[in-house]
C-alpha positions in Angstrom: 35.7 -70.2 -164.3 32.1 -70.2 -165.5 29.2 -69.6 -163.1 25.9 -71.0 -164.3 22.7 -69.0 -164.0 21.3 -71.6 -161.6 24.2 -71.0 -159.3 23.7 -67.3 -159.3 20.1 -67.7 -158.5 21.0 -69.8 -155.5 23.5 -67.2 -154.5 21.0 -64.3 -154.6 18.6 -66.5 -152.7 21.2 -66.9 -150.1 21.8 -63.2 -149.8 18.1 -62.5 -149.5 17.8 -65.1 -146.8 20.8 -63.6 -145.0 19.4 -60.1 -145.2 16.0 -61.3 -143.9 17.7 -63.3 -141.1 19.8 -60.2 -140.0 16.7 -58.0 -140.0 14.7 -60.6 -138.0 17.6 -60.9 -135.5 17.8 -57.1 -135.2 14.1 -56.9 -134.5 14.3 -59.7 -131.8 17.2 -58.0 -130.1 15.5 -54.7 -130.1 12.4 -56.3 -128.6 14.4 -58.0 -125.9 16.4 -54.7 -125.2 13.1 -52.8 -124.8 11.7 -55.4 -122.5 14.9 -55.5 -120.5 14.8 -51.7 -120.2 11.2 -51.8 -118.9 12.1 -54.4 -116.3 15.1 -52.4 -115.2 12.9 -49.2 -114.9 10.3 -51.2 -112.9 12.9 -52.6 -110.7 14.4 -49.2 -109.9 11.0 -47.7 -109.2 10.1 -50.5 -106.9 13.4 -50.1 -105.0 13.0 -46.4 -104.7 9.5 -46.8 -103.4 10.4 -49.5 -101.0 13.3 -47.4 -99.7 11.1 -44.5 -99.1 8.5 -46.6 -97.3 11.2 -48.1 -95.1 12.6 -44.7 -94.1 9.2 -43.3 -93.5 8.4 -46.2 -91.2 11.7 -45.7 -89.5 10.9 -42.0 -88.9 7.5 -42.9 -87.4 9.0 -45.4 -85.1 11.7 -43.0 -83.9 9.1 -40.2 -83.4 6.9 -42.6 -81.4 9.9 -43.7 -79.4 10.9 -40.1 -78.7 7.4 -39.2 -77.7 7.1 -42.2 -75.3 10.5 -41.4 -73.8 9.6 -37.7 -73.4 6.3 -38.5 -71.7 8.0 -40.9 -69.4 10.6 -38.3 -68.6 8.0 -35.7 -67.8 6.0 -38.1 -65.6 9.2 -39.0 -63.6 9.9 -35.3 -63.2 6.4 -34.6 -62.0 6.5 -37.6 -59.7 9.8 -36.5 -58.1 8.8 -32.8 -58.0 5.6 -33.4 -56.2 6.9 -36.1 -54.0 9.3 -33.8 -52.2 
């Protein structure tokens, strides 16, 4: 079978196009992967910060509740002690 020179030119053009397309696809995928990785890191950092803030607020509430309860207990003790 005989292949004409015009056919080989078209074939090399196709291979060049395919190589360029694959390279462009690889670059786009790398860009999307990098953006996805940044979003994932941001999400994790936000979740960690929010979790720490939540537990800090819980500690403050518990400490405040404990102090109020302790003060109330002391006041009741003093009331009953001096009442007698």
